[in-house]
C-alpha positions, 0 to 999 in steps of 0.5 A: 468485470466487477459482479458488485452492483449498487445493490451489493453496496447497500447490503448492510454484510457488504458494507461491514465488510467495507468498514472492516477493511478500511478500518484494518488497512488504515489502523494498521498502516496508522500504528505501524507508521506511529511506531516507526515515525522518522526520526533523528537517524532519518533527520541526519539521511543525505536526501535526494532533491526530489525528497518529500517533505515529512508532512506528505506522506501521511495524508498520501499514505492515509488516501492511499490506504482507503483506495487499497482497502476498497479493492481489496474489498471488491476483491473479496465480495466478488472473488473470496480468497483467490489468487487476485486477493492472494496478490492484494494480501502479499502486498499489503504485508510487505507494505506493512513490513517495509517501514519497520524494516527502513525506519525501525531497523534503520535498514536502507537496503534492506527496506529496498530488498522488501519494496520491489517485491511490494511493487512487483505485487501491485503491479501484478495485482493490477494486471490480474484485475484489469480484465475482471475489475477495472475499478480496483485495478485503477484504485492501485494505479496511483498506489503504483505510482508512488510506491515507485517513486518511494523505491527511487526514494529508497534507492537513491538514499542507500546509494547516498548513505 
């Protein structure tokens, strides 16, 4: 299990690192989201009946990004730049690549080729963290569920269009 204790959380250095993780993950995600917001192209796509309204995505991703940041922070604090942190970085890079691929390049099939390894990396992170830091693994479960849904949605959109 995790070696993070309440005393570690009170450490100003640890809190600064947590703040940096949250600012970086949420900030970069928000920047990418504003630069690749759904436009006329997306509005014109044929959508499956389970496609959520656009307003859902912002609050969901904000919440997930905070949880992703906390899991990354916990991982770097307990294991440094380890295999687990490599998985965390890989899923984050794939995450940040998806919107520019889907909305920016308007390429549904290429976006699917990004989101599938992203989901695999998220699941690998959960498996890696489960015995070492259960909370970090649990923080990634809603993320895995959302990306699973997004993968199905991406595939459906690609097939319909």
